[in-house]
N, C-alpha and C positions, 0 to 999 in steps of 0.2 A: 682689446683693456678694460680691465675691470671699472666698476662705478665707483669703487675706493680711488681708483687712480685717477679716473678724472675729476673726481671731488678736490682731491689733494691738488690738482694743478689748477683749479677753479680757485681753491683756498690762496694757495701762493700768488697768482698772479690777482686777486683780490688783495692781498697784502701790499702788493706791490703797488696796486692803484691807493691804496688808502695814504700809504707814504707818498707818493707822488703827489696828491690832492693834501697831504699836510694834515690829514685828519687824524693820523696816528704819527707819532716818531719810531723812528726804527727802534729804539728801545723799547718800545711797546708791542711795536706789529711782528717783530720778529720771534720772540717766545711765542706770543698768540698762536704764529703759524705754527709753530713745532708743537705748540700742545696740541693744536686739534690736528695734526701729522700722526703723534703718539693713537689718538684715541680712531682715528682711523684706520691704523696701521692694526690695533687688536691688540689685544693683553700679551700675548707673548713676542710677538713681532715688536710692539711698541715697547716694551721691557728691553727687548735684545738691542734696540735702535737706540734708546737712551744709553746702555752700558756704551754701546759701542761710542756714540757721539763723547761721552765724558771721557771715554780711553782714549780718543784722537786726539782732545782738547788737553789732557793732561801736561801733555810733554809742552804743545804747544803754547798752554797759556803759562808755564816754567818761562819758558824762553824769552816772551813779552815780557813778563815780570823783569826778569833779569836785563832787558834792554831799557823798559820804561822806568824803572825805579834812578837809574844814573842820569836817564836823559831829563827826567824832572830833575834831580839834583843839580845839573849842570842849568837849566833853566832860572832855577832859585838863585843859582850863585852869581846870576848877572851875565855869564859869560855869552849867553846868545846874544843880548843888548849888546855886549862889546862888540863882538862878531858883524852884528848888524850895524852898529853906527860906523866901524871900519870899511866894510864893503858900500855902505851908503856914500861916505866919503868916495871911495873909487868910483860909484859911480858917478857922481857928481865931478869928479875931475875929469875924467871921458868925456863927458858930454861938456864941459867946456873948452876941452881941447880939441876935439872932433866932431863936435856938432851932431852926437849920434843919439839919437831918441830915448827920453828918461825909459819910457815904458818899452821899449826894444830891449834895453840895456836891463831893466830890471826883469823882464821876460825870460830872456835867455839867461841870464846867471841865475835865477828860481829855478829852471828846468834843468839847466845841466849841472848844478849843484847836486840836486837830488840824484840826480841819475848816476852822477860819478859816486856818491857815497855809497847808494843799494849796489851798485857792482862790486866793491871794494867791501862793506861791511854785509849790511842786507836791506831789502826794503822796506819792513818794517825801523829798523834803525834812522835809515834816512828818513822815513816821515816823522817820527818823534823828533828828530834832530832841527830838520829845514822849516816844518810846519810855522814854526814859531820865527825863526829868521825873515822866513819871505814875508809874514805878517806886518814884522817890523820895519821892513824895508819899502812895503808898499804904503804905508800907511804914514812913513817920511815922507814921502812924495807923492802922499793924497791919491792915491790910486785905488779902487777894489783889487781885492786880493782873491777873489773866488774863484777866477779863471785860471790865474795863476797857481793856486793851491789845488785845484780841479788837474789840473795840465801835471803838477807836483805827482800826484798818485799814479797817474799813468808812466812818469818817467820814472817811480820805484819801481813798477814793474816792468818796464823796459830793464831798468838797471840788473833788476834781480834775475831776468832772463838772460843775461850778457855774460854770466860768469858761474862758475862750476858750484859755486855758494850761497849764488846771491838769494835763491829763495829756495824753500821746502822742494817742490815740485822738480827744479833743477838739480837736486841731490838725489831723486830717485830714478828720474830718467839716464843719469850719469851712472846709476850703480844698475840698470837694466842693460842699458846698450854699451855700458865700458867708454863713456866719454871722456876725456881729459880736457885739462885745462886750456894746452893747446887749441883742441879741437871748437870748445867755446870764443877763443882769442879770433882764431881763423874764420869760421863758418856761419857766427852766426851775430858776434861781436859788432861787424860793419854793419849788417843789415839794420841792425838797432838802432845804431848812431844815426844812420840816415834818417831812421823814422823819429829821433829826438828832435834833429833840425826842425822837420816838418812841424813836430808837436810846439817847439818852442815859439814858431810863427804864428801856429794857430792860438795861443796863449795870446800872445800880443796882439793880432788881429781883433781877438773877441774884448781884451780889454780896451782897446783903443778905441773900438765901437761903442763900449759901454761906456765911455769917459766922453768921448764926442772928439771930435777936432780940432776943438779951443783950447783942449788941455797942453797947453805950451808955459812950460815954466820959466819966467823969465830968469834973464843971465843973475839979478841982482837979489830974486828969490833964492836960485841955485846957490850961488856964494853964501847967502844965510845960512841956508839948509846944510852946504859944508862947514863953513864955520861951527856952525849947531853939534854935527855930527863928531866933528875934531874936538870940540869942548867936552860934548858927553863922554867921548871915548877918554879923554885926559883924564876927567876928574869921576871917571865911573868908578866904584868900587865895586870889586870882586873877590867875593868869598872862595879864597886858595884852598881853605879845606876841601868845600865842597867840590871846588873843580878837580882835586887830587884824588880823592877817594871816587868821585864820579868816573872819573876818565880811567881809574885803575880797574874798577868794577866792571865797566865798558868794555876794555881788553880783556878782561877776564872772560868775560861770558860770549863776545864776539867772535876775538881773534884766537883763543885758546882752543876753542872746536876745530880751527883748520889745522892745529897741528896735531891737537888730539882726539878726532872726529868721534872714538868710544867714550868718551869723558865728556859729552857734550852736557848731558843733563847734571851732573856732579859740579860741573864748571858754571855752569849755571846758576846753582844752588851758591856756588863760594861766593860770584860775584854779589848778591844779594846781601848776602851776610857781610861782605866788605863796606857794600854801598851804607847800609844801615849802619856799620859801625863808627863810619865818618858822619851822620846825621844828628843834630842836638837832638836830644831826649825828647825834648817837646815836640818835634816835629815827625817823629819817627813813623808814626800810624798816618799820617798825610803822605808822607813820603812811599811807604808801604804801600796804600792803595790811590798810586799816582793816577792808574787807568782808570779807576771809577769803576765800582762793582756792576753800574750798568754795561760798562763794556765787557767783562767779562762775562753775564750772563747773555748779553747778545753773543758773543763767540759762540758759548756752549748752545746755545738754542741754533744756531747755523750748523756747527757739526752734529746734533740730534737730526735736525730734518733732511740734513746729506744722507746720514744712513739711512731715514724712512723712505726717502725719493730716488736714492740710487742704488741700495742693499736689500731692501724689505721685499715681502711679495707683493705689496701694491706700488713698488716702484717702478721704473722705467728702465735698471740694470739691465735686464734680461733684453729687453728689445735694443738696447743700445749695442751691446755684444753681439746680438744674431746680426745688425746691420753694418757692423764693423767687418764680419765673418765672410759679408757676402760683396763689400764694397772697399777694397784694397787695391785696385789697381792704379789709385792716383792718390797726391797727398790730401785731396779736398774733400774728402768724405772725413779724416780724420781731423782737419782743421775744423770743418764744421760742427763735426759732433763734439770735440773740446771746447769749442767756445759757447754751445749749447749746454753742454757737461757741467762747463765750470761756473756756469750762472744756476744752475738747478740744483747744482750739491754745493762745491765747494774745491779752491783750486790743488789743494794736498788731498785732498778725497779721491778727486778726479785722476788726477795722476797715479794716486796708489793701485786704484782700482782698474786702471785701464793700461797702465804701461808694458805690465808684464804681457797683455795679449794683442796689443801693437806691435811690441817687438816680434812675437811670432809671426807675424803675417804681414809687417814693414820693419827687416830688421837693419836696414841702411839708416845712415845718420839722417836722412831726410825724415825718416818719420819720427825720429825723436824731436827733431825743429818742429816738424808739424804739430805733434801733440803739444810741445809747449808754446808754439805761435798762438796756438787756439786756447790754450790756458793762460796766457799773457795778455791775449786780447778780449776774452771773458771776465778777466780779473779786473778789467780797466771799463767794463760796460757800467755795471752797478758798483755803488760804494759798499754793499754789501756781499759782493761776489768773492772778496778775498779779505783778509783780517786786517791789512794795513788800510783797505777803505775805514773799515769801523774804527780804526783808531783814529784816520784824520778827523771822521766826524768829530769823536769825544774832543781831541786837540783844539777844534775852531768853534766849539759850541760857546765859549764865550767870548769870541773876536764881535766885531761890530756886525751889521748886518749884511753890508756889502762883501764881508771876507768870509762869511760863514758857509761850510761846505756840508749839504745833510743829503737825503735821498734825493729831494724833489729838485734840488739846484745842480745836482752833480749829473741826474740822469739825459739832462739835455745836453751836458758836454759828452758823457761816457760813452751813450748808445751811440751816435753819430759817427764818433772817433773811433771806436772800439772796432766798427763794420766797416772803416776806411782801413785799419788795420790787418782786419782779417782780408782782405782784398788785396791788400799790399803784399803780406807774405806770400797769399796763392800765387802772384804775380814773380815777387821777387825772389822766393828762395828757391823754387825749381833750377831758376837760370844760373842764380850765383854759386849754387852746389854744383852745377856743371864744371866748375871752374877747378875743383876739387878730384 
């Protein structure tokens, strides 16, 4: 291992440390680490990594924008607030009728709603839509949302891993291994649903511990909250034009490519145009940059860093390839390396770089699921390990302190649960796949 590679690893770990200690925000730390990585790579490799990073970001940036703009429109239309009041009233009703713990209900509904939407559409779509609804629900019942939102990020990764179209790595794995929708439905969806149940219980337990055992909403307060929810829902004004254009744009950008996969990029562009046409002129600039320039810059930096670390001369790509070629007798090496690789590069980058190699050495479906499981767990470990995490950090940056998710708050949740996911997949996947 060269001195430049060692320095690069030290710089990356230092960046993680500074973000964990809140000395630097991820919007500053990640670009700084990427800049240093370019310097260490040298003039030729640095330029190649920069170009490669921007090339990877180009499509992802367009797709995310095509989802973020309609999601922002729906938020501005008051639709999410309306959904929050309806779900909130339903939660209160369930508590009054069946005496089910409010924290348990909010935790399970938050996690499962995020999971289902990620599986049906895409994990970034799910995070953009559900993060605000979860916040509304939590605040209505005076609960901190930080663990529910952290669990929602993991749920979005699990949902994305459960369907052929749910996340970019799945699309790559499907193409390489020839996986069908039914393969996902039979072989990985049930495993992930079991993990979602465990995840919801973890979110419930941590939130319960955070608020203490004395958080019991009296029946009078609960009835008052339900009346408030129903009253707000009855009199809440929703901008139907924003809702119509927002949902139309979302359907074009998200559902359209399911039927016309070759036209994913043009359809995303059409979706953005439709969304902007439905936005009042005074608000178009704000709508177009709904994700914030800092989010785009962070995403670009991660893709550039992934290119340096994974594919340049000072990266560890060759070491990983050599290790895989000599350790393919079981799924554990693929699981572990995919976990670490996703942490050090990025989910889509890792899948694109290693899927063909793993397929040659491990052509069964178990090879694909091991790769996907490692990526899913790795994406859930750090908020910067996948694009959905960066978006979640941006979405929650204006929330109250006990509901804000950043690098430092998420790492305490993400690392332990992602390691549990890795262990769970290592034990359950080989046993479950034998059924087929």
